[in-house]
C-alpha positions in Angstrom: 106.4 139.9 62.8 107.9 137.1 64.3 111.4 137.1 65.9 112.6 134.9 63.3 111.1 137.7 60.7 112.8 140.3 62.4 116.1 138.4 62.9 116.3 137.1 58.9 117.5 140.7 57.6 120.3 140.5 60.0 121.2 137.2 59.2 124.0 138.2 56.8 125.1 140.8 59.7 125.3 137.6 61.7 127.0 135.4 59.2 129.6 138.4 58.7 130.4 138.3 62.6 130.6 134.5 62.5 133.0 134.7 59.8 135.2 136.8 62.0 135.5 134.4 64.5 138.3 132.1 65.3 137.7 128.2 65.1 137.7 127.7 69.0 135.3 130.7 69.5 133.0 129.4 66.3 132.9 126.0 68.5 131.7 127.8 71.4 128.8 129.3 69.5 128.0 126.0 68.2 128.2 124.3 71.2 126.0 127.0 72.9 123.4 126.7 70.1 123.3 122.9 70.6 123.0 123.5 74.3 120.1 126.0 74.0 118.4 123.2 71.3 118.9 120.5 74.0 117.5 122.3 76.9 114.1 123.3 74.9 113.8 119.6 73.6 114.2 118.4 77.2 111.9 120.8 78.5 109.4 119.6 75.9 109.8 116.0 76.4 109.1 116.6 80.3 106.2 118.7 79.8 104.3 116.1 77.3 105.2 112.3 78.4 105.2 109.7 75.6 101.3 108.6 75.8 102.6 105.2 74.7 105.2 105.0 77.3 102.7 106.0 80.0 100.4 103.2 78.8 102.9 100.6 78.7 103.8 101.6 82.2 100.0 101.7 83.2 99.8 97.9 81.7 102.7 96.8 83.8 101.4 98.1 87.2 98.0 96.6 86.5 99.6 93.4 85.8 101.8 93.7 88.8 99.2 94.6 91.1 97.0 91.3 89.9 99.6 88.9 90.6 99.4 86.7 94.1 102.4 86.8 96.4 102.4 83.4 98.3 105.6 82.3 100.3 107.3 79.5 98.3 107.7 76.2 100.2 111.2 74.7 100.5 111.6 72.0 98.1 114.7 70.2 99.6 116.2 69.7 103.0 119.1 72.4 102.0 116.5 74.9 101.4 114.8 74.4 104.8 118.1 74.5 106.8 119.1 77.7 104.7 115.8 79.4 105.8 116.2 78.4 109.5 119.9 79.9 109.4 118.4 83.0 108.1 115.7 83.3 110.5 118.2 82.4 113.1 120.1 85.7 112.0 116.9 87.7 112.3 116.2 87.6 108.6 112.5 87.2 107.4 112.0 85.8 104.1 
């Protein structure tokens, strides 16, 4: 017998108790139930990562890893002067 089957006969008893609660207490019970549901949904989501998301991240990392990184040559005199100023200050670009 499952917990649900065990609890179902006492559901009317639980309903009777809920009927006796004031609105603030009933809201607290509702909030607690929402919290428990959310907590377990988060656990499920963390334990079973979305395969599509994992695949997309893998594709992105593969694409980034295959990129060639080469220093850009300054196109203008202004860019060259700016790079020189940064290097004088100890910055490496």
